[in-house]
C-alpha positions in Angstrom: 0.0 0.0 0.0 2.9 2.3 0.8 4.3 1.8 -2.6 0.9 2.5 -4.2 0.7 5.7 -2.0 4.2 6.8 -2.9 3.5 6.0 -6.5 0.2 7.9 -6.4 1.9 10.8 -4.8 4.6 10.9 -7.4 1.9 10.8 -10.1 0.1 13.7 -8.6 3.3 15.7 -8.3 4.1 14.8 -11.9 0.8 16.1 -13.2 1.1 19.4 -11.3 4.0 20.8 -13.3 2.2 19.8 -16.5 -0.9 21.7 -15.4 1.2 24.7 -14.4 3.0 24.6 -17.7 -0.4 24.5 -19.5 -1.7 27.4 -17.4 1.5 29.5 -18.1 1.0 28.7 -21.8 -2.5 30.0 -21.7 -1.4 33.1 -19.8 1.4 33.7 -22.3 -1.1 33.2 -25.2 -3.5 35.7 -23.7 -0.7 38.2 -23.1 0.5 37.8 -26.7 -3.1 38.2 -28.0 -3.6 41.4 -25.9 -0.3 42.8 -27.1 -1.3 42.1 -30.6 -4.6 43.9 -30.1 -2.9 46.8 -28.4 -0.5 47.1 -31.3 -3.4 47.1 -33.7 -5.2 49.8 -31.8 -2.0 51.9 -31.6 -1.6 51.6 -35.3 -5.2 52.7 -35.7 -4.6 55.8 -33.7 -1.4 56.6 -35.6 -2.7 56.0 -39.1 -6.1 57.7 -38.6 -4.5 60.6 -36.8 -1.9 61.2 -39.5 -4.2 63.2 -41.8 -7.1 65.6 -41.3 -8.3 65.0 -44.9 -11.7 63.4 -44.5 -11.5 61.3 -47.6 -8.1 59.8 -46.8 -9.2 59.1 -43.2 -12.3 57.1 -44.5 -10.2 55.1 -46.9 -7.6 54.3 -44.2 -10.4 53.3 -41.9 -12.0 50.7 -44.2 -8.6 49.2 -45.1 -7.3 48.8 -41.6 -9.9 46.2 -40.5 -8.8 43.9 -43.3 -7.8 41.1 -42.6 -7.5 41.6 -38.8 -11.3 41.7 -38.2 -13.0 41.1 -41.6 -12.6 40.1 -45.2 -14.4 43.3 -46.4 -15.6 46.5 -44.8 -18.0 49.3 -45.7 -18.2 52.7 -44.1 -21.4 54.7 -44.6 -21.0 58.4 -43.8 -23.6 60.5 -42.0 -26.7 61.5 -43.9 -26.6 64.8 -45.9 -29.9 65.5 -47.5 -31.5 62.4 -48.9 -28.3 60.6 -50.1 -25.0 59.8 -48.4 -21.6 58.4 -49.4 -20.1 55.0 -48.8 -16.6 53.6 -49.1 -15.7 49.9 -49.3 -12.5 47.9 -49.1 -12.2 44.2 -49.9 -12.3 41.4 -50.5 -8.7 41.3 -51.4 -7.4 44.5 -53.1 -10.9 45.6 -54.3 -11.8 49.3 -53.5 -15.0 51.2 -54.4 -17.1 54.1 -53.4 -20.5 55.6 -54.2 -23.8 57.0 -53.0 -26.8 55.4 -51.5 -30.4 56.7 -50.8 -31.3 57.3 -47.2 -34.6 55.4 -47.7 -32.5 52.3 -48.6 -30.5 52.5 -45.3 -33.6 53.0 -43.3 -34.9 49.6 -44.5 -32.1 48.0 -42.4 -32.9 49.0 -38.8 -29.5 48.0 -37.3 -27.6 50.1 -39.9 -30.0 53.0 -39.5 -29.8 53.0 -35.7 -26.0 53.0 -35.9 -26.0 55.7 -38.5 -28.1 58.0 -36.4 -26.1 57.3 -33.2 -28.8 55.1 -31.5 -26.7 51.9 -31.3 -23.6 52.4 -29.1 -22.5 48.7 -29.1 -21.7 46.6 -32.1 -24.5 44.4 -33.4 -24.5 41.1 -35.3 -26.7 40.8 -38.4 -27.1 38.2 -41.1 -25.9 39.5 -44.4 -29.2 38.4 -46.0 -31.0 41.0 -43.9 -29.0 43.7 -45.8 -30.3 42.7 -49.2 -31.2 46.4 -49.7 -27.5 47.1 -49.9 -26.7 44.6 -52.7 -25.1 47.4 -54.7 -22.9 48.4 -51.8 -21.9 45.0 -50.2 -19.6 42.6 -52.0 -21.8 39.8 -53.4 -19.4 37.0 -52.7 -19.5 37.7 -48.9 -23.3 38.1 -48.5 -23.4 34.3 -48.2 -21.4 34.5 -44.9 -22.9 33.5 -41.6 -23.1 37.1 -40.2 -21.9 40.7 -40.4 -21.0 43.1 -37.7 -22.5 46.6 -37.6 -20.5 49.1 -35.6 -21.4 52.7 -34.8 -18.8 55.4 -35.4 -19.2 58.4 -33.2 -17.3 61.0 -31.2 -18.8 62.7 -28.1 -22.2 61.3 -29.0 -22.1 62.9 -32.4 -22.5 60.3 -35.2 -19.6 60.0 -37.6 -20.8 57.1 -39.7 -21.3 53.3 -39.5 -18.9 50.5 -40.2 -20.1 47.2 -41.6 -17.6 44.3 -41.4 -18.2 41.0 -43.3 -16.4 37.7 -43.2 -16.5 35.0 -45.9 -18.2 31.6 -45.4 -14.9 29.8 -44.8 -14.0 32.2 -41.9 -15.0 31.7 -38.2 -17.9 33.8 -36.9 -17.4 36.9 -34.8 -16.6 36.0 -31.2 -17.0 38.1 -28.1 -13.3 39.0 -28.3 -13.7 40.2 -31.9 -16.7 42.2 -31.1 -14.9 43.9 -28.1 -11.9 44.7 -30.3 -14.2 46.1 -33.0 -15.8 48.4 -30.4 -12.4 49.6 -29.2 -11.4 50.2 -32.8 -14.7 52.1 -33.5 -14.0 54.5 -30.6 -10.7 55.6 -32.1 -12.0 55.5 -35.7 -15.0 57.6 -34.8 -12.9 60.3 -33.1 -10.6 60.5 -36.1 -13.4 60.6 -38.6 -15.3 63.2 -36.7 -12.2 65.4 -36.3 -11.5 65.1 -40.0 -15.1 65.9 -40.8 -15.0 69.0 -38.6 -11.7 70.1 -40.2 -13.2 69.7 -43.7 -16.2 71.8 -42.7 -14.0 74.5 -41.3 -11.8 74.4 -44.4 -15.0 74.8 -46.6 -16.2 77.7 -44.5 -12.8 79.4 -44.7 -12.8 78.9 -48.5 -16.3 80.5 -48.8 -15.1 83.4 -46.6 -12.0 83.8 -48.7 -14.0 83.9 -51.9 -16.4 86.5 -50.5 -13.7 88.7 -49.0 -10.8 88.5 -51.5 -10.5 91.6 -53.7 -12.1 91.3 -57.1 -10.0 91.5 -60.3 -9.3 95.0 -61.3 -11.3 96.3 -64.2 -9.9 97.3 -67.6 -10.8 100.8 -68.5 -9.8 103.3 -71.2 -7.4 106.0 -70.1 -6.3 104.3 -66.9 -3.9 101.6 -65.8 -4.4 99.8 -62.5 -2.3 97.5 -60.3 -2.7 95.9 -56.9 -1.1 93.6 -54.4 -2.7 91.9 -51.4 -1.0 89.9 -48.6 -3.1 89.1 -45.5 -1.5 88.7 -42.1 -2.9 85.2 -41.7 -1.5 83.3 -44.7 -3.3 80.1 -43.7 -6.7 81.9 -43.7 -6.0 84.3 -46.5 -8.5 86.8 -45.1 -7.7 90.4 -44.2 -8.9 93.5 -42.6 -7.5 95.5 -45.6 -9.9 96.0 -48.5 -10.1 97.9 -51.8 -12.4 98.0 -54.8 -12.3 99.7 -58.2 -15.4 99.8 -60.5 -15.9 101.6 -63.8 -18.2 104.6 -63.9 -20.9 104.7 -66.6 -19.7 108.2 -67.7 -16.0 107.0 -67.9 -13.2 106.6 -65.4 -13.5 104.6 -62.2 -14.7 104.9 -58.6 -12.5 103.4 -56.0 -12.0 103.0 -52.3 -9.2 101.7 -50.1 -9.3 101.0 -46.4 -8.0 99.2 -43.3 -10.2 97.9 -40.5 -8.6 98.1 -37.0 -7.2 94.8 -35.8 -6.7 91.7 -38.0 -8.0 88.2 -38.5 -11.5 87.0 -39.0 -13.3 89.7 -37.0 -11.5 92.5 -38.9 -12.2 90.7 -42.2 -15.9 90.5 -41.5 -16.2 94.2 -40.9 -14.0 94.8 -44.0 -16.4 92.8 -46.0 -19.4 94.7 -44.5 -17.7 98.1 -45.4 -16.8 97.0 -48.9 -20.3 95.8 -49.6 -21.8 99.0 -48.3 -19.5 101.1 -50.4 -20.4 99.1 -53.5 -24.1 99.5 -52.7 -23.7 103.3 -52.4 -21.9 103.5 -55.7 -24.8 101.6 -57.3 -27.6 103.8 -55.9 -25.9 107.2 -56.5 -25.8 108.8 -59.9 -22.4 110.4 -59.6 -19.3 110.3 -57.3 -19.9 111.8 -53.9 -16.9 110.9 -51.7 -17.7 113.0 -48.7 -21.3 111.9 -48.6 -20.3 108.3 -48.9 -18.0 108.7 -45.9 -20.7 110.3 -43.8 -23.1 107.5 -44.5 -20.5 104.8 -43.9 -19.5 106.4 -40.6 -23.1 105.8 -39.2 -23.0 102.2 -40.5 -19.6 101.4 -38.9 -20.7 102.9 -35.5 -23.9 100.7 -35.6 -21.8 97.6 -36.4 -19.9 97.6 -33.1 -16.6 98.4 -31.5 -14.2 98.6 -34.4 -13.4 101.5 -36.7 -11.8 101.7 -40.1 -9.7 104.1 -42.2 -10.7 104.8 -45.7 -9.8 106.7 -48.8 -12.5 106.9 -51.5 -12.8 108.8 -54.7 -13.0 108.8 -58.5 -10.5 109.1 -61.4 -11.6 110.5 -64.8 -9.4 110.5 -67.8 -9.1 113.8 -69.7 -8.8 114.5 -73.4 -5.1 115.5 -73.0 -4.2 112.1 -71.6 -4.1 113.2 -68.0 -6.3 111.9 -65.2 -8.3 114.0 -62.8 -8.5 112.4 -59.4 -10.9 113.4 -56.5 -10.4 111.8 -53.1 -12.0 112.0 -49.7 -10.0 110.9 -46.6 -11.3 109.1 -43.5 -8.2 108.8 -41.4 -6.2 106.7 -43.9 -2.6 107.2 -44.8 -2.1 109.9 -47.5 -1.7 108.6 -51.0 1.6 109.1 -52.7 1.9 110.4 -56.3 4.9 109.4 -58.4 5.5 112.2 -60.8 6.9 111.9 -64.3 10.3 113.3 -63.3 10.8 110.9 -60.4 9.5 113.1 -57.6 7.3 111.5 -55.0 4.5 113.8 -53.6 2.3 113.2 -50.6 -1.4 114.0 -51.5 -2.7 115.5 -48.3 -6.3 114.7 -47.5 -6.9 114.9 -43.8 -9.9 113.3 -42.2 -11.1 111.5 -39.0 -11.4 107.8 -38.6 -14.6 106.2 -39.9 -16.7 104.9 -37.1 -14.8 106.6 -34.3 -17.2 109.4 -33.4 -20.8 110.2 -34.4 -20.1 113.5 -36.1 -16.7 113.3 -37.8 -14.9 115.7 -40.1 -13.6 114.4 -43.4 -11.3 116.1 -46.0 -11.6 116.2 -49.7 -9.1 117.2 -52.4 -8.5 117.1 -56.2 -5.3 116.7 -58.2 -4.1 115.7 -61.6 -1.9 112.8 -62.8 -0.1 113.7 -66.0 0.6 111.0 -68.6 2.8 108.3 -67.0 2.2 109.5 -63.4 0.8 107.3 -60.8 -1.0 107.4 -57.4 -0.3 104.8 -54.8 -2.7 103.8 -52.0 -1.2 101.5 -49.3 -2.0 100.1 -45.9 0.2 100.6 -42.8 1.1 96.9 -42.9 3.7 97.9 -45.5 5.4 100.7 -43.7 5.2 99.0 -40.3 6.6 95.7 -41.6 9.4 94.6 -39.3 12.5 93.0 -40.7 16.0 93.9 -41.8 19.1 92.6 -40.1 17.6 92.8 -36.6 14.2 91.6 -37.5 12.7 94.5 -35.5 13.3 97.5 -37.7 10.2 98.8 -39.5 10.2 99.3 -43.3 9.2 102.9 -42.8 8.1 105.8 -45.0 11.6 106.7 -46.3 12.2 103.2 -47.7 8.7 103.2 -49.3 9.4 106.6 -50.9 12.8 105.5 -52.2 11.3 102.3 -53.6 8.4 104.1 -55.3 10.8 106.7 -56.8 12.7 103.8 -58.3 9.6 102.6 -60.1 9.4 105.7 -62.4 8.6 104.6 -65.9 7.1 101.3 -64.8 3.4 100.4 -65.4 1.0 100.2 -62.5 0.8 96.4 -62.1 4.6 96.2 -62.1 4.9 99.0 -59.5 2.5 97.1 -57.1 4.3 93.8 -57.7 7.7 95.4 -57.1 6.7 97.1 -53.9 5.2 93.9 -52.5 8.4 92.0 -53.4 10.6 94.5 -51.7 8.5 94.3 -48.6 8.5 90.5 -48.7 12.3 90.5 -48.9 12.4 92.9 -45.9 10.2 90.6 -43.8 12.2 87.5 -44.7 9.3 85.2 -43.7 8.6 87.0 -40.4 5.0 87.6 -39.2 3.4 90.8 -40.5 0.2 92.8 -40.5 -2.1 92.9 -43.5 -0.4 94.5 -46.5 -2.3 95.9 -49.5 -1.4 98.2 -52.4 -3.4 99.9 -55.1 -1.8 101.8 -57.9 -3.7 104.0 -60.4 -1.9 105.5 -63.3 -2.4 107.8 -66.3 -0.9 105.9 -69.3 2.2 107.4 -70.7 2.1 109.1 -74.1 3.0 106.9 -77.0 6.6 107.3 -78.0 7.7 109.0 -74.8 11.1 107.8 -73.5 11.3 106.3 -70.1 12.5 108.6 -67.4 16.0 108.3 -66.0 16.9 109.5 -62.6 19.8 112.0 -62.5 23.3 110.6 -61.8 26.7 112.1 -61.0 27.6 115.2 -59.1 24.5 117.1 -60.1 22.2 114.6 -58.3 20.7 116.0 -55.1 21.6 114.5 -51.7 19.5 111.6 -50.5 17.4 111.6 -47.4 18.3 110.1 -44.1 19.5 106.5 -44.2 20.5 106.8 -47.9 16.9 106.8 -49.1 15.0 109.4 -51.1 13.1 111.8 -48.9 9.6 113.0 -49.2 8.7 116.7 -49.1 6.4 118.4 -46.7 2.8 117.3 -47.1 1.6 118.5 -50.4 5.0 119.8 -51.5 7.2 118.6 -54.4 10.8 117.5 -54.0 13.6 118.4 -56.4 14.0 116.2 -59.4 15.7 113.0 -58.5 15.2 113.7 -54.9 11.6 112.8 -53.9 
């Protein structure tokens, strides 16, 4: 008996290590499986978070579940109107996309509930029950045992529905598969909703850009026009600077140029409001009335809120002798500069108060003439206040602008605007800046007239401070070659 007992004891002790080894093997397998799932979910987060493009995110989503969870997958996007889009991957390398009617989706309750955010947990469904989606689902997989419908959402907001299918030869979805699909859907829904929100914002910005960007300059007899426009927020491409030029029925053009206080979206909204108001005034009035326009605009800006704007508005009328008669009214904006035919730069003084600052402002008005080849420049303070240079803190300043403009004598208006913007851009050297806008209006030179050359040699007048040409007193004219 003792031998049997000892033998039985040895047998029991012999089986214990085997059971322990089996248990350790199961634990190891479970750990490896969990590590594999964690790696899959980490890859999901990385790939789906790598792009904010909605279309690319959807395509990555349907591809990632193959073959880990399914042989084919379909994502149906949230409803927009009475139709919505779907994307499919699998079986194999097959890829397709299209549209489906909302009525078709609503004939499949599980899919409709997930699409509308009413089914937070994955649900099993027989492929035959989704016969309404024959044009969407791969026909060779509809014969499978079941499909898994998973809601995609972020913060309770539906982002779509994911349908996963397995072929007849593959095992059915187990509890572990369903749980992994749910964890995947949490990450996928967040990525999809984020990409959708970004796409909506990008579309809104694009619409805002289109509505606020300056319109192309008109082509009109007896005038040449040029402009440059660089918003402070390059990513948004919207600005608080604004300008507009429109032909007059009687000949010539009406124009306005301004700068709303501040920058960014809020300034751009008021700039668009002011621009539209000025265009409306031009349409309802029979003739140019710069002072009257400023008075009406002042009331409008005050009623709009806290911001104010600077503005120059006026008209330009070609004359029979080739010159251009210009009338302007000023509402606190920088004085225009006139580039004369002999290279002088003259400040056109037109004093006036800010538009929208006080209920009863005083605005100035003046008239002057541009002889053939001469040019008037309107510009925003983003140009003269651009900080750059060697230190990165020095402003571009009035003197550099005057010198740069004087160097443009003989050039056409578009080239003048382009050159001044280029010089400012080089000065900034990629640094942040305020909104920059330029508008040049020119009387065409007489045919056959030679280009002007600035004086050189000992007879040339001394330059202004810092080696640049200097501007005369407001309204005065500098010596030839010394603006």
